[in-house]
C-alpha positions as CSV (number, residue, x, y, z in Angstrom):
1,M,14.4,14.0,-3.8
2,S,13.2,11.0,-2.2
3,L,9.7,10.2,-4.0
4,A,8.5,6.9,-2.2
5,F,7.3,4.7,-5.2
6,K,7.7,1.3,-3.3
7,G,4.6,-0.7,-3.6
8,R,3.2,1.3,-6.5
9,H,1.7,-1.2,-9.4
10,F,3.5,1.0,-12.1
11,A,7.1,1.8,-12.6
12,P,8.2,5.0,-11.4
13,D,9.5,6.3,-14.8
14,I,5.6,5.6,-15.9
15,I,4.4,7.6,-12.9
16,L,6.8,10.6,-13.7
17,L,6.2,10.5,-17.2
18,C,2.7,11.1,-16.8
19,M,3.2,13.8,-14.1
20,R,5.8,15.3,-16.4
21,W,3.4,15.6,-19.3
22,Y,0.0,16.5,-17.1
23,C,2.3,19.6,-15.2
24,R,4.2,20.9,-18.2
25,Y,1.5,20.5,-21.1
26,A,-2.0,21.3,-21.1
27,L,-3.1,17.9,-21.1
28,S,-6.4,16.6,-19.2
29,Y,-6.0,13.2,-17.0
30,R,-8.1,11.5,-19.9
31,D,-5.8,12.6,-22.6
32,L,-3.0,10.9,-20.6
33,E,-4.8,7.9,-20.0
34,E,-5.4,7.7,-24.0
35,M,-1.6,8.3,-24.5
36,M,-0.7,5.8,-22.4
37,A,-3.1,3.2,-24.0
38,E,-1.4,4.1,-27.1
39,R,1.6,2.8,-25.4
40,H,-0.1,-0.4,-24.6
41,L,-0.4,0.7,-20.7
42,S,-3.6,0.7,-18.9
43,V,-3.7,3.4,-16.6
44,D,-7.1,5.0,-15.3
45,H,-7.5,8.6,-15.3
46,T,-8.1,8.7,-11.7
47,T,-4.8,7.0,-11.1
48,I,-3.0,9.6,-12.7
49,Y,-4.8,12.2,-10.6
50,R,-4.1,10.6,-7.5
51,W,-0.3,10.4,-8.5
52,V,-0.6,14.2,-9.2
53,Q,-2.1,15.0,-6.0
54,H,0.4,12.6,-3.9
55,Y,3.8,13.5,-5.9
56,A,3.2,17.1,-6.9
57,P,3.9,18.8,-3.5
58,E,6.9,16.7,-3.3
59,L,8.1,17.7,-6.9
60,D,7.5,21.5,-6.3
61,R,10.1,21.5,-3.4
């Protein structure tokens, strides 16, 4: 798998963590935004949505 994380504001492990939790558990994007805030990371729910839209097809393969 060769996900292109180059040029992203967040580290690849944060992106993958959000995507994993979204795809595995019944969490909303706003739930994930709140969970990241508890970890002192400011990630907007629309950013997480864009990550899922962009990287989910790649992960599905």
